[in-house]
N, C-alpha and C positions, 0 to 999 in steps of 0.2 A: 596433497598429503592429509589435509583436514577431512576431505571426503572419505579417504581410506580409514581414518581414525573413527569417524562417525559410523561407518559400515561395521567395523569391528565391535564397537560399543553396542550397536544394535543387535548384532548376532549374539554377543555374550549375554545381553539382557534377555533376548528371546529364549536362549538356552536355559538360563537360570529360571525364568518364569515357567518354562515347560517342565523343568524338573520339579519345581515347587508344586505345580499343578498336578503332576502325576503322583507325587507323594501324598498330596491332599486327597486325591481320588482313591488311592489305595486305602488310607486310613478311614475315609468315609464309608467305603464299601466293606472294610474289614469289620466294623462294628456290627452292622446288621447280620452278616453271615456268621460272626462269632456268636451272636445271640441265637441264630438258627441252630448252630451246632450244639451250643450249650443246652438249648431246649430239647433237641433231639436225643441228647444223652441223658439229661436229668429226668425228663418225664417218664421214659420207659423204666428207669431204675425205681422211681417212686411208685409207679403202678405195679411193678414186680414185687416190691416190698409189701405194698398194700394187699396184693393177692396172697402173699405168703402168710400174712398175719390176720387175714380176714376171719379165721376161726380161732384166733388167739384170744383166750380169756383166762386170765390168771386165777380168777375165782373158781372156774370150772376145772382147769387143768391141774391145779394144786389143791392140796388139803392141809389146813393148819392142824398140826398134831396137838393133842390134848396136853401133853407134858412139854415143858421147855427143854432146851438143849444147853448143857453147860459148855461154855467157851473155855478151852484149855490152852489156847495160844493165839497171840496177835503179833504177827511178824511184819516188820517194815521191810520192804524190798528195795525201793528206790524212790527218787523224786523225778518228776517230769516237768521240765520248763516248757511252757507254752509260748509260742512266738507268733507274731503277725507279720505284716508287711515290713520289708526291709529289716528283718531281725528284731523288730520291736517286741519286747517281752510283755505278754498279755495275761499271764497267769502261771500259777505253780500248783502242782498236785503231788500228793504222796500216795504211794501204792502199797497197799496192805493185803495180806492173806491171813484169814482166820481159820483156826482149827477148833472143831467142836465134836462132841459125842452125842449120839442119838440111840442109846440102848433100848429105848422104848419101841423101836421099829418092829422088833419081833412080835410085839403085842399089837401093833397097828395092822399088820397083814402077814399072812403065812409066807408070802413070797420072800420076806426078809429073813425068815428063820432058816439060816443056812449053817447053823451050828457054831458060829463064831461067838466069842466071849464078849467082845467089845465092838462097838460101831463108831469108828473115828473117821471124820470126814474133813475135807478142806473146802473152802469157798473158792470162787474165781477171784481174780485180782480186782480189788476194790480201790477205786480212785477217790481220794478225799481232797477237796480244794482248799488251798491255803487262803489266808486273808490278804496276801500281798501278791503282786504280779511278778516280782523278782524273787526267785528261790533263795538268793543270798541275803535278802533283807528281812526275813522272818523265820521263825522256828517251824518245826514240823507241825502239821495239823494232827489233831487227836484222832485216833482210830475210832471206828464205829463201835467196836467191841474190845474189851480187855479180858485177860485171863481171869477166870473165876466168876465171870458174869453169866447170868442165865438169859438166854435169848429165845424168842419165839422161833419155831422152825416149821418148815413145810416139806411135804413129800408129794410126788406125783399122785394124782387121784388113782390112776391105774399104774401100779408099781412096775409092771413089765413093759418098759418103754420100747422093747423090740417088737411087740405085737402091734397089730393095726389099731386096736383100741387105745393102746398106751402111747402112740406116737404123739409127740408134742412138737411145737414149733422150734425150729433151729435158732430162733431169736432168743430163746431162754438160755441164759448163761448158767451152767451147772457147777463146774468145778470138781465134780466127782461122778462116777459112773451111774449112781442111782439118782442123781440130781436132787439130793436132799439139801435144803437151803435154810440158812438163817438170814440171808438178805432177801427182802420181800420179792416174790416173783412179779408183783405189780410194777416194780421198777423196770423190769425187762419189757413188759408190755408198753409202758409209757415211752421207753427208749425207742422201741420199734416204731411206735406211732409217730414219734418226733422225726425219725429218719424218713419215714414214708411221706409225711406231710411236707417236710423240708424239700426233698427232691421233687415232689409233685408240684409244689408252689413255684419252685425255682424254674422248673421246666415250662410251666404255663406262662410265667412272667416273661421268660426269654422268647418263647414263641410269639407271645402277644406283642412284644417290642420289635419283632423282626420287620413286619410290614411298615410301621411308622418310620423306623430308622432307615429302611431302604428308600422310601419316598423322600425323606429328608435329604438323604445323600444324593439322590437323583437330582433334586431341584438345586441343591448347592453346586453340584458338579456342572449342571446345565448353565447356571448363572456364571460360574467361573470360566467356562469354555466359551461363552459368548461375550466376554468382557472386551472392551475396546482395546485394540493393540496399542502399545505405547508409541507415542510420536516423538520424533527427534527434530529439533529446530536446526536449520542450516546456520552454522556458525562461521561460514566462510567469510573472510574479511577481504574487501576489495582494496587493492593497493593501486596507486597511480602508475601509469606506464613510465618507463625511463624516457629521458628527452629524445634519444635517437629514434624512438618509435612514435613520437608525436607527429601528426600530420600537419604540414604547413598549409595554412589557408591563404588564399589569394583574394585581394579586394581590388576594387576598381581604382583605388587611390594608389596602390602599389604597382599597378600594371604599367609596364614600359614597352612601347612598340619596338620591334626588332628593326634591323637595318633596312630590310626589304620594304617594310611598311613605311619607314622614314623616306626611302627612295621614292615610293609611290606617291607620297604626300609632299615630296619636294623638301624634306627636312633631313639634313645631314648634320651630325655632331651637334644636335640640339639647336641649329640655326634655321629659322624659317624666313623665307623671302630673301635668301642669300644669292650665291652664284647661280647662273642659269645652267641647266643641264645641257649636255651635248645634243640630246634629242630636241630640245627647245630651240637651240641655236640653229639646227638644220631646218627646222620648220620656219624659222624667221627669215631664212635666206631665200626661201622659195617665193 
């Protein structure tokens, strides 16, 4: 029974060890291949963005107008709670849209002189970061512009953006059809460069980590798979045999001759040199 128990314990231990080993192998090889996939995704995205913005130059693509643009509205749209791992709150942003006028456009270029009386534009959604991480713990952040304020404004250097000469990068955030801006176009260029650099660096790091992680996983798995198998001590207990199974031992001191042997030696009933046997008597008469 104890042997069967040991066999079951050995099988169970081997099964658990095999399961742990395969789980470890999966996670060890998951990491390098996850790095490979991440690099294969991030690097092309970064290179694609880099190619799309290679001719992006805010100082060339946009022209700062001589006259400022009056801000006529500053509208708060919503707040955005930023979260990280496991729902941890990492920041809060307020979203604004600004309205401004640029009546000087018709003096800037004939393209803009379409007979309208006023030139009113809106910006794209502008995110302003709060000073706290939890939106419930602090007040709204102040907008970049308020109504009645005068702001610098930019227009595309080539007003007709539908022409080949007037085509600008899609990474510019416009907010209106003519892409007249009071938020600096340099912000869009910096944002695009940050995206391109981030994805490119992430892709290079992931691909560079693939081979070291793969080799590390290989050697760890090799070490685990060549580990000495667990040994089990024989815990069988030896018990003495019951009395009926014990073997009787015979010694010379306990040996007693049988009757035949007593007859041959002239000993009967334990008497030696007693009555003469019939054979002896017959011999004595001859």
